[in-house]
Gaussian input, Z-matrix of N, CA and C with variables (Angstrom, degrees):
# hf/3-21g

backbone

0 1
 N
 C     1     B1
 C     2     B2     1     A1
 N     3     B3     2     A2     1     D1
 C     4     B4     3     A3     2     D2
 C     5     B5     4     A4     3     D3
 N     6     B6     5     A5     4     D4
 C     7     B7     6     A6     5     D5
 C     8     B8     7     A7     6     D6
 N     9     B9     8     A8     7     D7
 C    10    B10     9     A9     8     D8
 C    11    B11    10    A10     9     D9
 N    12    B12    11    A11    10    D10
 C    13    B13    12    A12    11    D11
 C    14    B14    13    A13    12    D12
 N    15    B15    14    A14    13    D13
 C    16    B16    15    A15    14    D14
 C    17    B17    16    A16    15    D15
 N    18    B18    17    A17    16    D16
 C    19    B19    18    A18    17    D17
 C    20    B20    19    A19    18    D18
 N    21    B21    20    A20    19    D19
 C    22    B22    21    A21    20    D20
 C    23    B23    22    A22    21    D21
 N    24    B24    23    A23    22    D22
 C    25    B25    24    A24    23    D23
 C    26    B26    25    A25    24    D24
 N    27    B27    26    A26    25    D25
 C    28    B28    27    A27    26    D26
 C    29    B29    28    A28    27    D27
 N    30    B30    29    A29    28    D28
 C    31    B31    30    A30    29    D29
 C    32    B32    31    A31    30    D30
 N    33    B33    32    A32    31    D31
 C    34    B34    33    A33    32    D32
 C    35    B35    34    A34    33    D33
 N    36    B36    35    A35    34    D34
 C    37    B37    36    A36    35    D35
 C    38    B38    37    A37    36    D36
 N    39    B39    38    A38    37    D37
 C    40    B40    39    A39    38    D38
 C    41    B41    40    A40    39    D39
 N    42    B42    41    A41    40    D40
 C    43    B43    42    A42    41    D41
 C    44    B44    43    A43    42    D42
 N    45    B45    44    A44    43    D43
 C    46    B46    45    A45    44    D44
 C    47    B47    46    A46    45    D45
 N    48    B48    47    A47    46    D46
 C    49    B49    48    A48    47    D47
 C    50    B50    49    A49    48    D48
 N    51    B51    50    A50    49    D49
 C    52    B52    51    A51    50    D50
 C    53    B53    52    A52    51    D51
 N    54    B54    53    A53    52    D52
 C    55    B55    54    A54    53    D53
 C    56    B56    55    A55    54    D54
 N    57    B57    56    A56    55    D55
 C    58    B58    57    A57    56    D56
 C    59    B59    58    A58    57    D57
 N    60    B60    59    A59    58    D58
 C    61    B61    60    A60    59    D59
 C    62    B62    61    A61    60    D60
 N    63    B63    62    A62    61    D61
 C    64    B64    63    A63    62    D62
 C    65    B65    64    A64    63    D63
 N    66    B66    65    A65    64    D64
 C    67    B67    66    A66    65    D65
 C    68    B68    67    A67    66    D66
 N    69    B69    68    A68    67    D67
 C    70    B70    69    A69    68    D68
 C    71    B71    70    A70    69    D69
 N    72    B72    71    A71    70    D70
 C    73    B73    72    A72    71    D71
 C    74    B74    73    A73    72    D72
 N    75    B75    74    A74    73    D73
 C    76    B76    75    A75    74    D74
 C    77    B77    76    A76    75    D75
 N    78    B78    77    A77    76    D76
 C    79    B79    78    A78    77    D77
 C    80    B80    79    A79    78    D78
 N    81    B81    80    A80    79    D79
 C    82    B82    81    A81    80    D80
 C    83    B83    82    A82    81    D81
 N    84    B84    83    A83    82    D82
 C    85    B85    84    A84    83    D83
 C    86    B86    85    A85    84    D84
 N    87    B87    86    A86    85    D85
 C    88    B88    87    A87    86    D86
 C    89    B89    88    A88    87    D87
 N    90    B90    89    A89    88    D88
 C    91    B91    90    A90    89    D89
 C    92    B92    91    A91    90    D90
 N    93    B93    92    A92    91    D91
 C    94    B94    93    A93    92    D92
 C    95    B95    94    A94    93    D93
 N    96    B96    95    A95    94    D94
 C    97    B97    96    A96    95    D95
 C    98    B98    97    A97    96    D96
 N    99    B99    98    A98    97    D97
 C   100   B100    99    A99    98    D98
 C   101   B101   100   A100    99    D99
 N   102   B102   101   A101   100   D100
 C   103   B103   102   A102   101   D101
 C   104   B104   103   A103   102   D102
 N   105   B105   104   A104   103   D103
 C   106   B106   105   A105   104   D104
 C   107   B107   106   A106   105   D105
 N   108   B108   107   A107   106   D106
 C   109   B109   108   A108   107   D107
 C   110   B110   109   A109   108   D108
 N   111   B111   110   A110   109   D109
 C   112   B112   111   A111   110   D110
 C   113   B113   112   A112   111   D111
 N   114   B114   113   A113   112   D112
 C   115   B115   114   A114   113   D113
 C   116   B116   115   A115   114   D114
 N   117   B117   116   A116   115   D115
 C   118   B118   117   A117   116   D116
 C   119   B119   118   A118   117   D117
 N   120   B120   119   A119   118   D118
 C   121   B121   120   A120   119   D119
 C   122   B122   121   A121   120   D120
 N   123   B123   122   A122   121   D121
 C   124   B124   123   A123   122   D122
 C   125   B125   124   A124   123   D123
 N   126   B126   125   A125   124   D124
 C   127   B127   126   A126   125   D125
 C   128   B128   127   A127   126   D126
 N   129   B129   128   A128   127   D127
 C   130   B130   129   A129   128   D128
 C   131   B131   130   A130   129   D129
 N   132   B132   131   A131   130   D130
 C   133   B133   132   A132   131   D131
 C   134   B134   133   A133   132   D132
 N   135   B135   134   A134   133   D133
 C   136   B136   135   A135   134   D134
 C   137   B137   136   A136   135   D135
 N   138   B138   137   A137   136   D136
 C   139   B139   138   A138   137   D137
 C   140   B140   139   A139   138   D138
 N   141   B141   140   A140   139   D139
 C   142   B142   141   A141   140   D140
 C   143   B143   142   A142   141   D141
 N   144   B144   143   A143   142   D142
 C   145   B145   144   A144   143   D143
 C   146   B146   145   A145   144   D144
 N   147   B147   146   A146   145   D145
 C   148   B148   147   A147   146   D146
 C   149   B149   148   A148   147   D147
 N   150   B150   149   A149   148   D148
 C   151   B151   150   A150   149   D149
 C   152   B152   151   A151   150   D150
 N   153   B153   152   A152   151   D151
 C   154   B154   153   A153   152   D152
 C   155   B155   154   A154   153   D153
 N   156   B156   155   A155   154   D154
 C   157   B157   156   A156   155   D155
 C   158   B158   157   A157   156   D156
 N   159   B159   158   A158   157   D157
 C   160   B160   159   A159   158   D158
 C   161   B161   160   A160   159   D159
 N   162   B162   161   A161   160   D160
 C   163   B163   162   A162   161   D161
 C   164   B164   163   A163   162   D162
 N   165   B165   164   A164   163   D163
 C   166   B166   165   A165   164   D164
 C   167   B167   166   A166   165   D165
 N   168   B168   167   A167   166   D166
 C   169   B169   168   A168   167   D167
 C   170   B170   169   A169   168   D168
 N   171   B171   170   A170   169   D169
 C   172   B172   171   A171   170   D170
 C   173   B173   172   A172   171   D171
 N   174   B174   173   A173   172   D172
 C   175   B175   174   A174   173   D173
 C   176   B176   175   A175   174   D174
 N   177   B177   176   A176   175   D175
 C   178   B178   177   A177   176   D176
 C   179   B179   178   A178   177   D177
 N   180   B180   179   A179   178   D178
 C   181   B181   180   A180   179   D179
 C   182   B182   181   A181   180   D180
 N   183   B183   182   A182   181   D181
 C   184   B184   183   A183   182   D182
 C   185   B185   184   A184   183   D183
 N   186   B186   185   A185   184   D184
 C   187   B187   186   A186   185   D185
 C   188   B188   187   A187   186   D186
 N   189   B189   188   A188   187   D187
 C   190   B190   189   A189   188   D188
 C   191   B191   190   A190   189   D189
 N   192   B192   191   A191   190   D190
 C   193   B193   192   A192   191   D191
 C   194   B194   193   A193   192   D192
 N   195   B195   194   A194   193   D193
 C   196   B196   195   A195   194   D194
 C   197   B197   196   A196   195   D195
 N   198   B198   197   A197   196   D196
 C   199   B199   198   A198   197   D197
 C   200   B200   199   A199   198   D198
 N   201   B201   200   A200   199   D199
 C   202   B202   201   A201   200   D200
 C   203   B203   202   A202   201   D201
 N   204   B204   203   A203   202   D202
 C   205   B205   204   A204   203   D203
 C   206   B206   205   A205   204   D204
 N   207   B207   206   A206   205   D205
 C   208   B208   207   A207   206   D206
 C   209   B209   208   A208   207   D207
 N   210   B210   209   A209   208   D208
 C   211   B211   210   A210   209   D209
 C   212   B212   211   A211   210   D210
 N   213   B213   212   A212   211   D211
 C   214   B214   213   A213   212   D212
 C   215   B215   214   A214   213   D213
 N   216   B216   215   A215   214   D214
 C   217   B217   216   A216   215   D215
 C   218   B218   217   A217   216   D216
 N   219   B219   218   A218   217   D217
 C   220   B220   219   A219   218   D218
 C   221   B221   220   A220   219   D219
 N   222   B222   221   A221   220   D220
 C   223   B223   222   A222   221   D221
 C   224   B224   223   A223   222   D222
 N   225   B225   224   A224   223   D223
 C   226   B226   225   A225   224   D224
 C   227   B227   226   A226   225   D225
 N   228   B228   227   A227   226   D226
 C   229   B229   228   A228   227   D227
 C   230   B230   229   A229   228   D228
 N   231   B231   230   A230   229   D229
 C   232   B232   231   A231   230   D230
 C   233   B233   232   A232   231   D231
 N   234   B234   233   A233   232   D232
 C   235   B235   234   A234   233   D233
 C   236   B236   235   A235   234   D234
 N   237   B237   236   A236   235   D235
 C   238   B238   237   A237   236   D236
 C   239   B239   238   A238   237   D237
 N   240   B240   239   A239   238   D238
 C   241   B241   240   A240   239   D239
 C   242   B242   241   A241   240   D240
 N   243   B243   242   A242   241   D241
 C   244   B244   243   A243   242   D242
 C   245   B245   244   A244   243   D243
 N   246   B246   245   A245   244   D244
 C   247   B247   246   A246   245   D245
 C   248   B248   247   A247   246   D246
 N   249   B249   248   A248   247   D247
 C   250   B250   249   A249   248   D248
 C   251   B251   250   A250   249   D249
 N   252   B252   251   A251   250   D250
 C   253   B253   252   A252   251   D251
 C   254   B254   253   A253   252   D252
 N   255   B255   254   A254   253   D253
 C   256   B256   255   A255   254   D254
 C   257   B257   256   A256   255   D255
 N   258   B258   257   A257   256   D256
 C   259   B259   258   A258   257   D257
 C   260   B260   259   A259   258   D258
 N   261   B261   260   A260   259   D259
 C   262   B262   261   A261   260   D260
 C   263   B263   262   A262   261   D261
 N   264   B264   263   A263   262   D262
 C   265   B265   264   A264   263   D263
 C   266   B266   265   A265   264   D264
 N   267   B267   266   A266   265   D265
 C   268   B268   267   A267   266   D266
 C   269   B269   268   A268   267   D267

   B1=1.4748
   B2=1.4826
   B3=1.2258
   B4=1.4881
   B5=1.4892
   B6=1.3145
   B7=1.4197
   B8=1.4866
   B9=1.2861
   B10=1.5568
   B11=1.5046
   B12=1.3292
   B13=1.3701
   B14=1.4741
   B15=1.3244
   B16=1.5440
   B17=1.4653
   B18=1.2682
   B19=1.4278
   B20=1.5415
   B21=1.3142
   B22=1.4669
   B23=1.4772
   B24=1.3003
   B25=1.5284
   B26=1.4327
   B27=1.3111
   B28=1.4255
   B29=1.6089
   B30=1.2237
   B31=1.4879
   B32=1.5014
   B33=1.3809
   B34=1.4728
   B35=1.4713
   B36=1.4322
   B37=1.4725
   B38=1.5523
   B39=1.2260
   B40=1.4821
   B41=1.5267
   B42=1.2358
   B43=1.5417
   B44=1.5671
   B45=1.4340
   B46=1.4002
   B47=1.5899
   B48=1.3342
   B49=1.5176
   B50=1.5382
   B51=1.3168
   B52=1.4242
   B53=1.5045
   B54=1.4029
   B55=1.2983
   B56=1.5133
   B57=1.3495
   B58=1.4380
   B59=1.5200
   B60=1.2684
   B61=1.4253
   B62=1.5126
   B63=1.3149
   B64=1.5554
   B65=1.5149
   B66=1.4383
   B67=1.4364
   B68=1.5936
   B69=1.3279
   B70=1.5128
   B71=1.5536
   B72=1.3661
   B73=1.4210
   B74=1.6278
   B75=1.2899
   B76=1.5366
   B77=1.4451
   B78=1.3682
   B79=1.5476
   B80=1.4221
   B81=1.3950
   B82=1.5201
   B83=1.4006
   B84=1.3351
   B85=1.4485
   B86=1.6281
   B87=1.3485
   B88=1.5023
   B89=1.4835
   B90=1.3156
   B91=1.4750
   B92=1.5741
   B93=1.2559
   B94=1.4425
   B95=1.5096
   B96=1.3780
   B97=1.4275
   B98=1.4976
   B99=1.2760
   B100=1.5466
   B101=1.6083
   B102=1.2395
   B103=1.3957
   B104=1.5519
   B105=1.3672
   B106=1.4403
   B107=1.4786
   B108=1.3455
   B109=1.4586
   B110=1.5367
   B111=1.3428
   B112=1.3396
   B113=1.5448
   B114=1.3708
   B115=1.3808
   B116=1.5529
   B117=1.2521
   B118=1.4919
   B119=1.5671
   B120=1.3291
   B121=1.5266
   B122=1.5690
   B123=1.2760
   B124=1.4852
   B125=1.5003
   B126=1.3625
   B127=1.4186
   B128=1.5067
   B129=1.4030
   B130=1.4751
   B131=1.5476
   B132=1.3231
   B133=1.4793
   B134=1.4589
   B135=1.3493
   B136=1.4628
   B137=1.5252
   B138=1.1233
   B139=1.5630
   B140=1.4844
   B141=1.3326
   B142=1.5048
   B143=1.5406
   B144=1.3043
   B145=1.3548
   B146=1.4878
   B147=1.4978
   B148=1.2909
   B149=1.5686
   B150=1.2352
   B151=1.4822
   B152=1.5107
   B153=1.4097
   B154=1.4179
   B155=1.4701
   B156=1.2734
   B157=1.4491
   B158=1.4820
   B159=1.4698
   B160=1.5670
   B161=1.5946
   B162=1.2792
   B163=1.5886
   B164=1.4605
   B165=1.2511
   B166=1.5594
   B167=1.5369
   B168=1.3490
   B169=1.4505
   B170=1.5030
   B171=1.4039
   B172=1.4672
   B173=1.4644
   B174=1.3530
   B175=1.4257
   B176=1.5026
   B177=1.3751
   B178=1.5522
   B179=1.5331
   B180=1.3143
   B181=1.4607
   B182=1.5617
   B183=1.4214
   B184=1.5103
   B185=1.6636
   B186=1.2331
   B187=1.5017
   B188=1.6272
   B189=1.2512
   B190=1.3742
   B191=1.4398
   B192=1.3102
   B193=1.4048
   B194=1.5245
   B195=1.2858
   B196=1.4083
   B197=1.6816
   B198=1.3020
   B199=1.5275
   B200=1.4601
   B201=1.3427
   B202=1.4200
   B203=1.4769
   B204=1.3256
   B205=1.4657
   B206=1.5005
   B207=1.3682
   B208=1.4190
   B209=1.5748
   B210=1.3118
   B211=1.5102
   B212=1.4695
   B213=1.4294
   B214=1.4437
   B215=1.5552
   B216=1.1516
   B217=1.4516
   B218=1.6314
   B219=1.2678
   B220=1.5090
   B221=1.5202
   B222=1.3070
   B223=1.5119
   B224=1.5286
   B225=1.3824
   B226=1.5370
   B227=1.4721
   B228=1.2514
   B229=1.4659
   B230=1.6064
   B231=1.2718
   B232=1.4384
   B233=1.5564
   B234=1.2804
   B235=1.4138
   B236=1.4736
   B237=1.3663
   B238=1.5158
   B239=1.5655
   B240=1.2713
   B241=1.6120
   B242=1.5896
   B243=1.1448
   B244=1.5065
   B245=1.5131
   B246=1.3496
   B247=1.4441
   B248=1.6160
   B249=1.3043
   B250=1.4252
   B251=1.5716
   B252=1.3417
   B253=1.5112
   B254=1.4942
   B255=1.3341
   B256=1.4751
   B257=1.4029
   B258=1.2562
   B259=1.3980
   B260=1.5162
   B261=1.2785
   B262=1.3318
   B263=1.4709
   B264=1.4070
   B265=1.5313
   B266=1.6228
   B267=1.2918
   B268=1.5141
   B269=1.4948
   A1=110.39
   A2=119.10
   A3=122.66
   A4=109.74
   A5=123.50
   A6=121.06
   A7=111.32
   A8=119.04
   A9=118.32
   A10=105.42
   A11=124.21
   A12=123.26
   A13=115.14
   A14=118.73
   A15=118.79
   A16=111.00
   A17=121.29
   A18=125.06
   A19=112.58
   A20=113.78
   A21=117.94
   A22=108.98
   A23=116.23
   A24=121.74
   A25=111.81
   A26=120.97
   A27=119.49
   A28=108.03
   A29=116.74
   A30=122.74
   A31=114.23
   A32=112.04
   A33=117.58
   A34=109.43
   A35=113.86
   A36=115.87
   A37=114.09
   A38=119.27
   A39=116.86
   A40=116.88
   A41=114.48
   A42=119.21
   A43=101.60
   A44=109.08
   A45=111.49
   A46=106.72
   A47=116.19
   A48=122.81
   A49=107.20
   A50=121.11
   A51=123.50
   A52=115.90
   A53=125.87
   A54=126.82
   A55=109.13
   A56=120.42
   A57=118.95
   A58=121.23
   A59=116.90
   A60=124.60
   A61=116.33
   A62=113.72
   A63=121.43
   A64=110.65
   A65=116.98
   A66=121.78
   A67=108.98
   A68=110.97
   A69=115.98
   A70=115.59
   A71=108.87
   A72=116.96
   A73=112.33
   A74=112.95
   A75=113.67
   A76=109.13
   A77=108.47
   A78=119.81
   A79=106.88
   A80=117.72
   A81=121.34
   A82=115.14
   A83=119.74
   A84=121.12
   A85=114.45
   A86=112.45
   A87=115.13
   A88=108.96
   A89=119.60
   A90=122.47
   A91=112.45
   A92=118.81
   A93=124.11
   A94=112.32
   A95=113.57
   A96=117.70
   A97=112.15
   A98=119.62
   A99=121.31
   A100=100.12
   A101=117.02
   A102=126.79
   A103=110.33
   A104=111.97
   A105=120.80
   A106=112.06
   A107=118.08
   A108=118.38
   A109=107.37
   A110=118.99
   A111=122.71
   A112=117.69
   A113=115.64
   A114=121.41
   A115=111.82
   A116=118.85
   A117=120.40
   A118=110.41
   A119=111.98
   A120=119.06
   A121=107.66
   A122=110.38
   A123=120.01
   A124=113.39
   A125=113.16
   A126=120.39
   A127=117.31
   A128=110.93
   A129=118.52
   A130=110.25
   A131=117.94
   A132=116.62
   A133=118.63
   A134=113.07
   A135=119.19
   A136=106.01
   A137=120.04
   A138=119.49
   A139=112.62
   A140=108.28
   A141=116.38
   A142=114.18
   A143=117.60
   A144=121.82
   A145=115.50
   A146=119.70
   A147=125.57
   A148=108.69
   A149=124.29
   A150=122.82
   A151=102.80
   A152=114.55
   A153=117.30
   A154=115.46
   A155=123.37
   A156=123.64
   A157=115.66
   A158=110.48
   A159=116.11
   A160=104.25
   A161=120.05
   A162=118.19
   A163=107.66
   A164=116.24
   A165=123.37
   A166=108.30
   A167=118.12
   A168=124.64
   A169=108.62
   A170=116.10
   A171=123.86
   A172=108.42
   A173=118.71
   A174=125.12
   A175=115.27
   A176=112.51
   A177=119.38
   A178=109.68
   A179=116.59
   A180=115.49
   A181=109.07
   A182=112.86
   A183=114.57
   A184=105.14
   A185=115.29
   A186=121.16
   A187=107.66
   A188=113.94
   A189=114.35
   A190=111.99
   A191=123.65
   A192=127.60
   A193=113.53
   A194=116.42
   A195=118.52
   A196=108.01
   A197=109.41
   A198=111.23
   A199=111.14
   A200=120.02
   A201=121.19
   A202=115.55
   A203=118.02
   A204=124.34
   A205=116.58
   A206=120.57
   A207=121.21
   A208=112.51
   A209=115.70
   A210=115.85
   A211=110.82
   A212=112.33
   A213=116.47
   A214=109.70
   A215=119.13
   A216=119.80
   A217=114.80
   A218=108.27
   A219=113.77
   A220=107.18
   A221=116.51
   A222=119.03
   A223=115.73
   A224=113.71
   A225=113.52
   A226=110.87
   A227=128.57
   A228=121.97
   A229=112.87
   A230=115.74
   A231=116.64
   A232=115.59
   A233=117.62
   A234=120.81
   A235=118.04
   A236=106.07
   A237=117.28
   A238=106.20
   A239=115.56
   A240=116.35
   A241=105.72
   A242=122.44
   A243=120.91
   A244=107.55
   A245=119.96
   A246=126.90
   A247=109.58
   A248=114.12
   A249=120.80
   A250=109.84
   A251=111.45
   A252=115.92
   A253=111.28
   A254=120.78
   A255=125.50
   A256=108.78
   A257=125.38
   A258=125.24
   A259=113.89
   A260=120.64
   A261=120.18
   A262=121.52
   A263=109.62
   A264=118.10
   A265=113.74
   A266=111.99
   A267=115.03
   A268=110.27
   D1=-41.98
   D2=-179.02
   D3=-56.92
   D4=-44.97
   D5=177.69
   D6=-63.12
   D7=-36.20
   D8=-179.33
   D9=-65.35
   D10=-43.13
   D11=175.82
   D12=-60.92
   D13=-36.85
   D14=173.54
   D15=-63.03
   D16=-47.21
   D17=178.84
   D18=-60.95
   D19=-39.52
   D20=-178.88
   D21=-69.64
   D22=-37.24
   D23=174.40
   D24=-58.12
   D25=-27.38
   D26=-177.66
   D27=-93.48
   D28=4.28
   D29=177.46
   D30=78.85
   D31=33.88
   D32=178.60
   D33=-107.15
   D34=139.53
   D35=171.45
   D36=-64.82
   D37=154.13
   D38=178.92
   D39=-126.19
   D40=155.43
   D41=172.62
   D42=-126.02
   D43=139.28
   D44=-179.46
   D45=-154.98
   D46=154.18
   D47=171.22
   D48=-61.69
   D49=138.37
   D50=171.61
   D51=-69.43
   D52=59.44
   D53=-173.99
   D54=-123.00
   D55=153.30
   D56=175.38
   D57=46.64
   D58=-136.64
   D59=178.84
   D60=-67.08
   D61=-19.82
   D62=175.28
   D63=-49.04
   D64=-39.06
   D65=-175.52
   D66=-64.60
   D67=-33.36
   D68=-179.00
   D69=-76.33
   D70=-33.33
   D71=-175.91
   D72=-81.96
   D73=-49.42
   D74=179.76
   D75=-90.23
   D76=126.73
   D77=170.21
   D78=-94.90
   D79=100.12
   D80=-176.76
   D81=-47.37
   D82=123.46
   D83=177.55
   D84=88.59
   D85=-15.03
   D86=-177.45
   D87=-105.04
   D88=-59.70
   D89=179.34
   D90=-115.33
   D91=4.57
   D92=173.44
   D93=173.24
   D94=-163.50
   D95=179.22
   D96=-125.75
   D97=143.82
   D98=173.41
   D99=-102.07
   D100=127.84
   D101=-178.53
   D102=-116.67
   D103=124.03
   D104=-178.37
   D105=-87.59
   D106=-33.77
   D107=-170.90
   D108=-147.87
   D109=179.78
   D110=-178.98
   D111=-56.43
   D112=-39.28
   D113=176.24
   D114=-65.40
   D115=-38.41
   D116=176.62
   D117=-62.56
   D118=-41.48
   D119=179.28
   D120=-56.73
   D121=-60.49
   D122=-177.52
   D123=-51.00
   D124=-46.36
   D125=178.67
   D126=-62.42
   D127=-41.54
   D128=178.52
   D129=-69.32
   D130=-40.70
   D131=172.15
   D132=-58.16
   D133=-42.64
   D134=178.08
   D135=-66.67
   D136=-47.19
   D137=177.56
   D138=-46.47
   D139=-59.49
   D140=179.68
   D141=-58.67
   D142=-39.38
   D143=177.42
   D144=-61.93
   D145=-38.95
   D146=-169.13
   D147=-100.36
   D148=-3.61
   D149=-166.66
   D150=-132.82
   D151=85.80
   D152=177.87
   D153=-64.04
   D154=-42.44
   D155=176.82
   D156=-54.20
   D157=-45.52
   D158=178.94
   D159=-66.55
   D160=-43.04
   D161=-178.61
   D162=-54.91
   D163=-49.13
   D164=-173.98
   D165=-63.52
   D166=-41.56
   D167=-174.52
   D168=-67.90
   D169=-43.90
   D170=179.71
   D171=-62.45
   D172=-47.01
   D173=178.53
   D174=-54.56
   D175=-46.04
   D176=174.83
   D177=-63.49
   D178=-43.20
   D179=-171.79
   D180=-71.38
   D181=-30.76
   D182=-177.89
   D183=-72.04
   D184=-40.19
   D185=-178.37
   D186=-61.93
   D187=-38.62
   D188=-178.86
   D189=-73.11
   D190=-41.18
   D191=171.80
   D192=-54.77
   D193=-43.92
   D194=-176.93
   D195=-67.17
   D196=-36.89
   D197=-179.74
   D198=-66.85
   D199=-36.04
   D200=-179.44
   D201=-77.70
   D202=-38.97
   D203=-168.63
   D204=-106.95
   D205=-21.93
   D206=-163.62
   D207=-128.56
   D208=-12.37
   D209=-179.95
   D210=-71.53
   D211=170.85
   D212=-178.75
   D213=-70.89
   D214=-28.64
   D215=176.74
   D216=-64.68
   D217=-22.10
   D218=-174.86
   D219=-100.13
   D220=-37.26
   D221=-176.71
   D222=-84.47
   D223=-29.12
   D224=-176.55
   D225=-69.45
   D226=-37.33
   D227=174.27
   D228=-62.52
   D229=-42.37
   D230=172.10
   D231=-58.83
   D232=-42.69
   D233=175.94
   D234=-59.80
   D235=-45.57
   D236=179.54
   D237=-60.48
   D238=-45.99
   D239=-177.06
   D240=-66.42
   D241=-39.40
   D242=178.08
   D243=-59.63
   D244=-52.75
   D245=-176.67
   D246=-57.00
   D247=-41.01
   D248=179.28
   D249=-63.99
   D250=-45.40
   D251=-178.48
   D252=-63.54
   D253=-38.30
   D254=179.04
   D255=-75.45
   D256=-40.53
   D257=174.83
   D258=-60.51
   D259=-28.78
   D260=176.49
   D261=-77.21
   D262=-12.42
   D263=176.60
   D264=-88.44
   D265=-14.52
   D266=-177.27
   D267=-80.46

């Protein structure tokens, strides 16, 4: 999952297997593709190779998702709240 977030932060569309956290990160058809098998991988790679507007749109959507959900400005307040709640229990 972390590698997906890194690529998306760079504005790149992604392709991933639909396992674990990948399903939460990749929004199939919006910021990348989820590929179940070899045919899905090949088709996704071809689609991205041949469709520049789609490639660019997916890259922008991925970058936006990272900015909203995974950047330090989004995660630091959530982490601080978790730490405050745990510290209050000690």
